[in-house]
C-alpha positions, 0 to 999 in steps of 0.5 A: 417426393420431398428431399431434405438437403443438408447444407453446411458452410466450410467457414463454420468448420475450417480454420482460415490459417494454420495459426488459428485454433480449431473450431469446436461446436459445443452443445450447451443444452442442460438436458444433454449436460446435467452436471454443469454446476459440478464441473464448474465447482471442480474447475474453481477448485483446480483454479485455486490450486493452480494459483498456489502452484504458480504463486511466485511473488518475488521478482528481484532485489535492488542492492546498493545502499550501505545503510538501512533504508528509511523512505521510498517515493515513486515518480508521479509520471513514470511507472518504472522510476522510484527514489530511495534514501538511507540512514547514512544520508545517501539518495538513489534513483532506480530504474525498476525495468532494468533493476539498476541504480540510475544515479546516487549522491550523498544528500545529507549528513544525517538520517534522511527522514523524508523524500518526495518528487515535485509535480512533473518529476523534474526535482526531488525534495528531501529532509534529514536530521541535519535540519535541512530541506534540499531540492535536487534538480533532475532536469529533462533527463529524468523525464526521458529516464536517462539520469546517469550522472551524480548529483552532488550540489542541491539546487536549493537548501533551506536551513531550519531551526528544528529537526524535520521529520517528514516532507510532502508535496502537493500533487499540483502546485508549488506548495509543500509541507514539513513536520517536526516541532510543528507542521509548516507550509512552504512555497517553492522559492521561499526560504521561510514558511508561509504558514505554521500550524499548531494544535497543542502538540509537542511534535509531529512525525509524519505529514501527507497531502491529499492527492484529490483535495490538494488543500487537505493535509494529514499529520500524526503527532506524538500525543497519539493524535491524527490531525487534519489541516486545511491550507486555505487560511483555515488551519487545523480542522479535525483531530482524533486521539488514538489509544496508541501512536500512528506511524504512517498515513495514506490517502485513498487516491479515488475517494477524497475523504478516506484515509488509512493509518498504520498504528503501533497496536499491530493494526491499520485503521480506515477513516472517513473525514466526515465521521471521525468518531470511530474508524470505518474499518480495522485491518488486523493480521500483523503481529508487530507495529505497522510501519508504513502503508500505501494505497493501490491506484484503484483505491480498492487495496492497501499494502502495509509493512511491519516490524514482524518482517512481513508485507500484507495486502488487504482489500479495502472493505475486508478486515483480513489480509488476502496475501502475505509476503516474506523472505528469510533475508528480509528484516524489519520493514521501513517503507512500502509503496504500490506502483502506479500501474497497479501491478507491483509493490516495492518494499524497503527494509533494515538490511539495506535492500529494496525488493520488487514484488508482484501485487498478485502473486500468481499473475503471469508477467509478459505478453498474454494472448487473448485466448489465455486472457479469457481463460484467466478471466473465466477462472477468476469469475469461477473463484469468485462464484465459489469462494464461500465453499469450504474447500475453495475458501480454505485453500484461498485463505491458507498461507505459510508464514514464518515460525515467529509470526505463527507463534505470535499470532497464536499468542495474540489469539489467546490474549484476545480470547482471555480478555473477552472472557474476562469482560464477559465474566465482569458483565455477568456479575455486574449490575445490568447496564453498568457495562455496555457492549462496546464495538471494537472500533469505538475502543480505539478512539479516546477523543475526537474534536 
């Protein structure tokens, strides 16, 4: 006689402790569960809807400035430390974790045009309309995050012949650069510039060091040009002239040859140093001049601030924004930055406020258990898998924007459609080949050298 005995281990069914979740056995056979794709699609749809439900990007505001903010910079080593400057010459240090001002002082007698941390974060450099460059020592307290005293006397002051409109410091090294009547290269401890760069322009209004190739320097001039300098006794290397002026520039922290500029024509342009005949990508969604731009630490996303009172987040390979932030009180943006932990965005605007935002609007802050994290990752994969389905993509794309932005975007659509129709009619009634089709990227560049 043959007897079949059922043998089961208690470990497969019983929880070890009462804090564990109940063990549930699932049958993944396709014959038993024939509607797997339908269930996944419904889960993706629910995940997209829940993203909208939990989308609360605004974290808080930092008030204290008595005039419009002009520039913001982040600490190179501490995630929660930033510095800001205003049009009345005041400089403030902030602790984002506590949302409090750690220190403040009257730095200049005019509008502060630029501010940046030195490598290590032990000092701050600032420049203003009073034609001075000042070094502010923060000491060891800043490294520990304990600055609380006022800084009234600068460690060093350099008086310039002309007005200084921007300043940037190398990621590693003692050199920093300023712009104004021309671009000048300085070294810490010297009162005169070690080099002056000129390329037939009247004045330069922004300058940025490359964080990867630390000898490369990008600048924007008033003749609508973007100039690349090499500080290793080479001088100006490349120059590209745009149709309209560029207001700001940001280098990709992961790709040394890629940078993005914010333009007056409501768009942002990504460039590759090896091919400056045309931009590699155009980011379009703003309805007013783009004032500032910054990359995420991963280099995969950029954030921009505009005169249309909105902040937009773009993926670096896409042309349209994935997110737009706005509030009723927030006025024209003057500066934006992305935190070093890739989770937060800081914006400064005309109404004297710094605002702290989440980089991902529906992200949960605080401690997340493993089970919840796995569930969120599963939902992200489902949204990615079904992102091209009509319902999912429509919900993902939809954003509520202020009325003036909506009306302006509709007007711009009408203008673009009208231009395209006029160009098509001219081509239709012209000699074949006399009006070639030009890509949108090629129309923006006037000259490259």
